[in-house]
C-alpha positions as CSV (number, residue, x, y, z in Angstrom):
1,M,42.0,-177.2,81.0
2,E,45.5,-175.1,83.0
3,Q,45.6,-172.9,85.3
4,L,47.6,-169.7,86.2
5,S,50.2,-170.8,89.1
6,G,49.6,-168.2,92.0
7,A,46.5,-166.6,90.4
8,Y,42.5,-167.1,91.2
9,H,41.2,-170.9,90.5
10,F,38.0,-171.3,88.9
11,S,35.7,-173.1,92.1
12,S,32.9,-175.3,92.3
13,D,30.3,-172.6,91.5
14,A,31.4,-172.2,88.1
15,V,30.5,-175.5,87.3
16,A,27.4,-175.6,88.6
17,L,26.6,-172.7,87.0
18,G,27.9,-174.1,83.7
19,N,25.3,-177.0,83.8
20,F,22.6,-174.6,84.4
21,V,22.8,-173.1,81.3
22,R,21.0,-173.5,78.9
23,C,21.6,-172.8,74.9
24,K,21.0,-173.6,71.6
25,R,23.2,-174.7,68.6
26,T,21.9,-171.4,66.8
27,D,22.9,-169.0,69.8
28,T,25.6,-166.8,70.0
29,V,26.6,-167.1,73.6
30,I,28.7,-164.0,75.6
31,D,31.0,-165.4,78.5
32,I,31.7,-162.4,80.5
33,G,34.7,-162.4,83.1
34,C,35.7,-166.0,81.6
35,G,38.6,-166.0,83.4
36,T,40.7,-169.0,82.1
37,G,37.8,-170.2,80.5
38,I,36.2,-173.0,82.2
39,L,31.9,-171.8,81.3
40,T,33.4,-171.6,77.6
41,L,35.1,-174.7,77.3
42,L,31.9,-176.8,79.3
43,I,28.8,-174.8,77.1
44,A,30.7,-175.5,74.3
45,G,32.1,-179.1,75.0
46,T,28.2,-179.9,75.9
47,M,25.7,-177.8,74.1
48,F,27.7,-176.9,70.6
49,P,26.4,-173.2,70.7
50,E,27.5,-171.1,66.9
51,K,29.7,-168.6,68.7
52,I,31.3,-168.0,71.6
53,I,32.6,-164.7,72.2
54,A,34.6,-164.1,75.8
55,V,35.8,-161.5,77.6
56,D,37.8,-160.3,80.6
57,I,39.8,-157.6,81.5
58,N,43.1,-160.0,82.9
59,T,45.4,-160.2,80.0
60,D,47.7,-163.1,81.6
61,A,44.0,-165.0,81.7
62,V,42.7,-164.2,78.3
63,N,46.0,-165.6,76.8
64,Q,45.8,-168.8,79.2
65,M,42.1,-169.2,78.1
66,E,43.1,-169.0,74.4
67,T,46.2,-171.7,75.0
68,N,42.9,-174.0,77.3
69,I,40.7,-174.1,73.9
70,G,43.4,-175.0,71.7
71,L,44.5,-177.8,74.5
72,N,40.6,-178.7,73.6
73,K,40.0,-177.8,70.0
74,T,39.5,-181.1,68.8
75,K,36.0,-181.5,71.1
76,L,35.6,-177.7,70.5
77,S,35.4,-177.6,66.3
78,Q,31.3,-176.7,66.3
79,T,31.5,-173.5,67.8
80,K,33.4,-170.5,66.9
81,F,35.5,-168.2,69.6
82,T,36.0,-164.7,70.1
83,V,38.4,-163.8,73.2
84,D,38.6,-160.4,74.0
85,N,40.8,-158.6,76.6
86,T,38.7,-155.4,77.4
87,D,36.3,-154.5,80.0
88,A,33.4,-155.9,79.8
89,R,31.3,-153.0,80.7
90,T,32.5,-150.9,77.0
91,L,32.1,-154.5,74.8
92,H,29.2,-153.1,73.2
93,T,31.3,-150.7,71.4
94,I,33.9,-153.7,70.1
95,T,30.6,-156.2,69.3
96,G,28.1,-153.9,68.6
97,A,24.7,-154.2,70.7
98,N,21.7,-156.7,70.9
99,I,24.1,-159.3,69.6
100,A,24.1,-162.1,72.0
101,D,21.3,-164.8,72.4
102,V,22.9,-166.0,75.8
103,I,25.7,-164.3,78.3
104,V,26.9,-166.3,81.5
105,C,29.3,-164.9,84.0
106,N,30.4,-166.2,87.1
107,P,31.0,-162.3,88.8
108,P,33.4,-161.0,91.4
109,Y,31.0,-160.5,94.0
110,F,33.0,-159.4,97.4
111,T,31.9,-155.2,97.9
112,T,33.8,-155.6,101.6
113,G,36.9,-157.4,103.3
114,K,40.1,-157.9,103.4
115,K,42.1,-157.6,99.3
116,S,44.4,-160.4,98.2
117,V,48.2,-158.7,97.9
118,N,47.3,-160.1,94.4
119,P,45.9,-158.0,92.1
120,D,45.0,-161.2,89.7
121,K,42.6,-162.3,92.9
122,S,41.4,-159.2,94.0
123,A,40.3,-158.7,90.7
124,A,37.8,-161.6,90.6
125,R,37.0,-161.4,94.2
126,H,35.9,-158.5,95.0
127,D,33.6,-155.7,92.1
128,D,36.1,-153.0,91.3
129,T,35.8,-154.1,88.1
130,L,32.5,-155.3,87.6
131,S,29.5,-154.8,90.3
132,L,26.2,-156.5,90.2
133,S,24.3,-153.3,88.1
134,D,27.3,-152.9,85.8
135,L,26.7,-156.7,85.0
136,A,23.0,-155.7,84.9
137,V,23.3,-152.4,82.4
138,S,26.0,-154.0,80.2
139,A,23.9,-157.2,80.0
140,T,21.0,-155.1,78.7
141,K,23.3,-153.6,75.7
142,L,24.6,-156.9,74.8
143,L,21.6,-159.1,75.2
144,K,19.3,-159.0,71.9
145,Y,15.6,-158.9,73.2
146,G,14.0,-161.6,74.8
147,G,18.0,-162.8,75.4
148,T,18.7,-164.8,78.9
149,I,21.9,-164.5,81.7
150,Y,22.8,-166.7,83.5
151,F,25.4,-166.0,86.4
152,C,25.5,-167.1,90.1
153,Y,25.7,-165.0,93.2
154,P,25.8,-165.4,96.9
155,S,22.5,-166.3,98.6
156,N,21.9,-163.8,101.4
157,N,22.1,-161.4,97.9
158,T,18.9,-162.8,96.6
159,A,16.6,-159.4,97.1
160,K,19.8,-157.3,95.5
161,V,19.9,-159.2,92.8
162,I,16.1,-158.8,91.7
163,A,15.9,-155.5,92.7
164,I,18.5,-154.3,90.4
165,F,17.9,-156.7,87.2
166,E,14.1,-155.6,87.7
167,N,15.4,-152.3,86.8
168,N,17.4,-153.2,84.0
169,N,14.6,-154.5,81.8
170,F,15.0,-158.4,83.4
171,R,12.4,-160.8,84.8
172,V,14.4,-163.8,86.9
173,K,12.9,-166.2,85.0
174,E,14.7,-169.3,87.6
175,I,16.1,-169.2,90.5
176,K,18.1,-172.0,91.9
177,F,19.8,-172.0,95.6
178,I,22.6,-174.1,96.1
179,S,23.6,-175.7,99.5
180,N,26.7,-177.7,101.4
181,E,26.7,-178.9,104.6
182,K,26.5,-174.9,106.6
183,G,23.4,-174.6,104.4
184,I,22.3,-172.5,101.1
185,Y,25.1,-170.1,100.6
186,L,25.0,-169.9,96.6
187,A,22.3,-168.9,94.3
188,L,21.9,-169.6,90.4
189,F,20.1,-167.1,88.4
190,K,18.3,-167.3,85.3
191,C,17.1,-163.7,83.5
192,K,15.5,-162.9,80.7
193,K,15.7,-159.6,78.9
194,G,11.8,-158.6,78.4
195,G,10.6,-161.3,80.3
196,G,6.9,-162.2,82.2
197,H,7.3,-162.1,85.9
198,N,6.8,-166.2,86.6
199,T,9.9,-167.0,88.8
200,I,10.4,-171.0,89.5
201,V,12.2,-171.4,92.4
202,T,14.8,-174.5,93.5
203,L,17.1,-176.4,95.8
204,A,19.8,-178.4,94.6
């Protein structure tokens, strides 16, 4: 997998999220904010869904992702790919509504602090182009009833995540907290559109 020189590079968060996701071979998956394609490649190479729609607002990242799909085409032959260079908030106007079984997203989650002078890095880290509320609203429009979204977010914002997604017809089905030598820093979320209220909590 190749990454863009000087641009934002994926971290261990994306790998942890990729290993948290579950989908079936008949599923249509949407990767929101796909970047250069790490989540798409992990999911396609291990779970072989029928189709992945990958979307990112960054043109250079999308071009690099298409290159990365080509580099791995012999391993990914069971999955059909569509790559869209567009704003995830309006993706439903292109794909149609209620078409996805699964959505995955490693969203930008900084709301404050100094932004990078590199616009690509800034967009990947700060939520100017995709806030948590934007993600919940977009997922509601794109997912089938009973569909699932998997995403990661800083663990200290867990209450905020639950409130926003509950207000958009989702139920938080699973939370997996990730820790390092400094303590718990990340939470992986599995939210189901129209699901029941039981929630599983685990720690890794």
